[in-house]
N, C-alpha and C positions, 0 to 999 in steps of 0.2 A: 088309765088306771093300771098299775103294774100287777101282773099275776104273781102267784106264789113263787113260781120259778124265776121270775124277773126281779123279785123284791130283794133289795140289798140286805144282807145279814152281816153279823159280826165276823163270820168266817173263822178259819182255823189258823191263820197266820198270826204271829205275835204282833200285837198292836204297838204303836209308837208311844212313848211316854209323853206327858204333857197335859195341857188343859183341854177338856172337852165340854161341850154344852149340849143341851137337849135339842134334838131335831126330829120331829115326828113325821117327816116326809116319807120315811120307809113304811109307815103304817097306813098310808093313804089307801082307802078302799078295803082295809083289812076287816073281814067279817067276824063278828062275835055275836053271842046271844046275851041279851041283858034282860033279866027277869023273865026269861022264857021267850022273848021276842027277838026277831032278827034285828041286828044293829051293827054299828061299826065301832072299831077300837076308839076312834077319836070321840065318838059320842059317849062311850063309857068313861073315857078320860074326863070329859067336860062334866059329866054327871057327878063323878066323884069330886072333881075340883070345886063344883058349886055346892056340894053338900059338906056338912061337918061330919067327918068320919069318927065314929065313936069306938068301933071295934074292927080290927083287921081279921082276915080269914085265918082259919087254922093253917099252921105252917105246911102241912103235907096233905092238903085236900087233893083228892085224885081227879075229880072231873069238873068241879065248879069252885069258884071263890065267892064266899058270901061276906059282904061288907055291911056292917050295921052303921047307919047314918042317922042324922036328926030328921031325915025325910023317910025313914024306913029302911028296909033291906034292899041292897043292890047285889043281885046274884049274876056273876059273870061266868058264862059257859063258853069255853073255847079251848084250843090246844094249850097244853101246859106251858109251852115255851112262851106263848103270847101272854098268858096270865102271869108268868114270871117276870115279864117286862113291866106289866102294869103295877105289880105289887110294890116295888120300891118307890115308884112315883106316888102311889097312893099313901105309902108310909110317910113320905115327905109332906104331902098335903095334910095328913093327920097332925103333923107337927106345925101346921100353919106356914109351911114353906112352899113357895111356888117353884116347882121343878125347873122352870125356865130361867130362874134366877140362881140356879145352883152351878157351881164349878165342879166338874168331875175330873178325877185324875186316875189314869190307868197305872196299876203297879204289879199285877201278877196274872198268871194263867194256870190252868190245870186241865187234866183230862181224866176220864173215868174208864172203867173196865169195858163199858159198852161203846167205847170209841167216841163218846161225846166230849166236847171241849167247852171251856168257859173262860171268860175274861173278867177280871176283878178290878173294881174301881173303889176309891173312897170319894165322898162328896163333901163339899165345903159350901157353907152359906152363912152370911152375916158374921164373918170372922171366926167361925168355928167349924170343926168337922162334925157333920150331922149324920153321916153314915160311914162307918169304918170299913165295911166290906159289902159290896154289891156286885153280884155275879150276873153276867149275861151269857147265855149259851151261844155257841157258834152259829146255831141255826135260827136264832131270834132276829127280828127286824133290827136293823142298825139305827137305833134311836139316839145315838150320841155322835156328835161331829167334832173332830179335833180342831182346835183354834189355831189357825196358821198365822205366822207373822207376815206382815205386809212386806212385799219385796222392796218397795220404795216408800217408806213411811214419811209422812209430812214432817214429823219431828225426829231428828236423827237418833236421839237417845231413848226414845219411847220404847223401842223394842227391847232395850236392855232392862228396863224396869219390868216389862212383861216377863222376861226370862227370870229375873230376880224373884218375882212373885211366885212363879212356878217352883223355883228352888226352895223358897220359904215354906210353901205348903207341904212339899215332900219331906223336908227336914222336920217340920212340926209333926207330920204324921208318924215318922219313924221314931221320934223321941218322946212324944206326948200321948200317943194312943196305945192301947194294949195290942191291937192287931199289928201296928207298925213295929213295936218292940219284939213281938213274936217273929216277924219277918227277919229281924236282925239275928235272932237266936236259932232260927231253923238250921238243922245240921246240913241240909243240902245247899246252903248259902245261895239263895236266889239273888237275882240282880236287884240292887238297891239304886233307884234312880235319883240322880242329883244328890247323892249322899254317900260318903266314904265310910265303909264298914270300920267301926272302932278298932277291931283287931288288926285291920290293915294299917291303920295309922300307927298303932303301937309297934307293929312289925317293922315299919319303915324307920321309926325313931331308933329302935334297937339296932337295926342293921347299920344305920347311919353312924351311931355312936361307936360300934365295934370297928367299922371301917376307918373312922378317924383315928382310933387308937393304933390300928395297924399302920396307917400312913405315917403317924408320928414316930413309931418305932423304926420304920424304913428310913426315915430321915436321919435317925441316929446311926443306922448302919452306913448310909451314904457319907455321913460326916466322918466316921471312923476310917472309911476307905480313902477319903480325900486327905485326911491327916497322914495316913500311911504313905501316900504318894508324895505329899508336900514335905514331909519330914522323914527321910530315910532312916534316921537314927532310932526312931520309935516305930518303925514299920512292923516289927514282929508283935509289939504290944497292941498296936491299933488293929492288926490283922486278927489277933486273938479276940479283941473286943468286938470286932465286926462279926466274927463267927458266933460269939456268945449272944450278941443282940439278934442275929438272924435266927439262931436256934430258939430264942425267946419268942420271936414272931411265929415260927412254925408251931410252937407249943400253944400259943394263943389262938392260932387258926384252928387247931384241933379242939381246943377247949370251948371255943365259941361257935362250932360248926352248926349247932342247932338253935342258935339265937333267933327268936321270932317264930319258931315252929310251935305247933300245938304240943302240949305235954301229953 
């Protein structure tokens, strides 16, 4: 049975993006009080799982979490970080969602003035996002496990479908949920996983268009110079044309120097 010092936690390092699933191994032997009696985290989890939760605890309760179920009150007394792990799982149960059937996707992290750090996930079940933002503190038990791809899959293309599924849910999150759209609009421009920021796409298109115009004008300059070499009788005219065209390119470079930049 792991001690608190040995117990795996989410830690302070940035997590890898991708799909995670629930894994309660890190809560093995984790002591809590349930309705005033000594118990374990897993027993509290099973108690709430087997009850119909009618009301969740107050959002900022200081010492205990009180759940109202069809079997009466279930009062959980333990460290706030542990209660913060149980809450989102209980909220899923309240929605008749089995947390073990949920796909979790990491997308952000944050830190507080008191040096605490948290990792943020969204949760997917039955073809929809059931939680847009779920935070786990760096010191909480590591109850999520990243789904790793098989090194030698039986079916060669199966891993590509797995990655496509991950991309699908990240893009759906960023485009169809309020939290995801706010991630795209944040001024600090956080990392968007498996999704290209729209501004970046527009920037690339603008730069590509301007570059093509400049290359086209350079071809005209090259054509004028070649004509001047090939036909000495019109060398002066072609030279002047080449200078005019080159001056036009310089002007366009100056005029389009800020293309793609924020106004």
